[in-house]
N, C-alpha and C positions, 0 to 999 in steps of 0.2 A: 269368695269371701274367704279370708284367711285365719287360719287358728294357731293361737299360737301351740308352738313343737308344733306345726306342721312346718311340711320346706316353701322354700316362695316359690308363688309363679314362675312358670317361665317368661321371659321373653319371650314377645309377640313376635311372630316367623316374619321377615323379611321377604318383600314378595318380589318377584325374577324383576320384574323394573330396578325396584333400587337396592339389589344387589350386580343390580349390568350397570345401573350410574355409579356405585359406590365405584365399583372397579375400570371404568373407562375418568372417572375422576383423578385412578388413582396412576391410571396411565398416563395421563395426561402430566400429569408435577413431576413422571419418574424423563419422560420424552424433551419438557423443558429441562431439566440436568442435561441428560445424554443432550441433546444440541446442543446448547449453550455450553458442557465440555469439547465435544469433539467436531461443529456444525452441523449444518444438513447432510452434508457428502454422506459425514463414515457414524453421524447415525440411523445404524439398525433400527429394524423393525427387531431380533431378534434383541438385543441389546437392555433395549427398552423391556422387555415382556422381561430380565431376567434384572433388571434396576428398578423392576411396579414385585417382583421375588413375584413373580407368575409366570407364564412358559412362558416359553416363545415363539408360539404361535397367537395367542388373545391380543396379540394389539393386531393381528391383521383379523383376527375373526372381529373385533370390535368395530373398527375406522372401515377394515377393506385396503388401504395400501397405504405409504408412507408417507405419498404425498396430498392424505387425509385428515390422515393422522399431522403434521406437520400444519394446514392451514387454519387447524382445531386446536393444536399448542397458540398459534399466534396469532385469531379468532382471540382467547384467552388473555396472552397479555397487554393486548389493544383494550383488551374490558378493562384490563383490572387497570390501564394508564389508565384509562376517561373517568375513573370511580374515583384514581387516587387525588384527579383532578377534581374532581365536583371534592369533592371532604375539604380540599387542601382548603378555595372558597369557602366550605363551609364556617371551617375553625378559621376565617378571618375574621371574623363573627362580626361577618359583613352582610347584608343582604342583600344577592345577586340583582334588584331592582331600582338599587341606590347605590353602585358603582358602576363609576364611567368604564366605556368600553377599555380607554388607555390602561389602568388598573386593574381589569380585569385580563389584561394579555399579560400581567408583571407580575399577576399573582397567579397565574397558570407556565408560566415561565420559566419564572421560583420550583412550584411549585412537581415542574417536571426536572428542574435538577437537582433537589435534592432528591429524588425517585431516583437517581444515577450516583450518588456520592453513593451509597450502603446497599448498590443493588443487587437484588437476592435475580434465584435461578431464574423469574419468568418474565425479570428483566430484561438481565441475559440475553434472554432470547428472542428480543425485540432485534438484538441489535444485529446478535447474530440469521435472522431473518431477513432483516431490512438488505444487509448481503447478499441474502437469493435469489436478491430479486433480482443481481443482475450472472448475466447482460441478460435481456428483457422475454428470452427461450423455455430459462428459467425460473420463470415470475410463480414466486406460492401465487396460489389461488388465493384468492380472498382479502394480500396483498395491497392491490390496488388499490382498490377497494374501500381499505382501510386507512390511505394516506388520501383517496378521490377527498373520505369524509375529515382528517383534517384538516384538510387545508379549506373543505369551504368554514369551519368551524375559527381557525382563525381568522380566516376571510370576512366571515359575519362580525366576530367579535373588533374590528378594526372595522367593518361601516357604520355597527354598535358609535363606536373613540366620533367617528366625523360624524354624525348625528346627534349626541351630545355637545361637540366643541371641544374633547379630548382629545382627536390624531387630528392631525391635519388633513386640508380634503386634499391636499398634493396628492396623495400619499395615494400610493393603485391596489386597494386589498387585493384583488390577488395576487397581483408579484409578491406583497408585500409577505401575503402567506407563504409563498415559495421560501420564501426568502428565510424568514420567520422556523418555517419545519428545519429543510436542510441546516439552520446552526445548529437548529437541539442534535440534531443527529450526531455533527456531527462533535460536540463535547463530545453528549451521548459515549463516547465513542471513544474518541481520551479519554473518557475520565479509565471507562473497563481497561482500558491497555496502561495509564500512567498513570492513574489514579495517588497511584505516591508521593509524586512529584509536584503533584497539583493541590492548591493555595485555594480549598473549596470556598472559602469567605468571600475569597477578591474574585477568582470567574461569579457569583455571582453576584456583588457587587457590583460590576462592571456589566456583563449582560445587562441587565437592569439600569445602566446608566444606559444607553447605548440606546435597549430599546425606547425610555425613556424623549434619548436626545433625535431617534429616529422617525420616531412614531409622535411624538406632541405635541402641541398648541403651543403655540405662543403665549399660553396661562401659563403661574406659576400651578405645576401636580405635585399633590399632595404624596408619601407614601401611602402605598395599597396597603 
């Protein structure tokens, strides 16, 4: 009970689990910044700990190894990307059940490119970790699985478009998914390197026209 004149009650103490989760979130954010700036090879656990304002050994305590930490960073970035794409569809004001497969592909691609127009450290780290998957012996744990899920997601949308008549039936969904994913990675990488020379409005409009032309059925397709 609070009585005027008495000191305010002390806030409830955080549990050990809550403190650990907060430390991990801080470390993951710091790791994303360092990896985006320096690349995977030059992002040491000590530097990440210092960037987080913690001891140099705390990243090892929480994650065990650099590979495990980088995998968590990459996974978090992939999850954020998926969340942004879902939000973009919701903001379009359309019910996904009512949207054609082709328009879902177009909305998702445009949202993806929009994300890399003004990328955060978490967005940049995706590009860096993609590059770190070459050669294959150095692939980051979880990245290949995330890629498979991305390919399957695009392929499912293309197959849906074939079923609803918005996408041509002679298009191969798995092969087209690989092409889409590769194109988006390439454009995103170029945006990070040469953003000041890129007219994003023109890029996004051109990509949309290419997708509509390459995948669209003969019937007219409205803007998503």
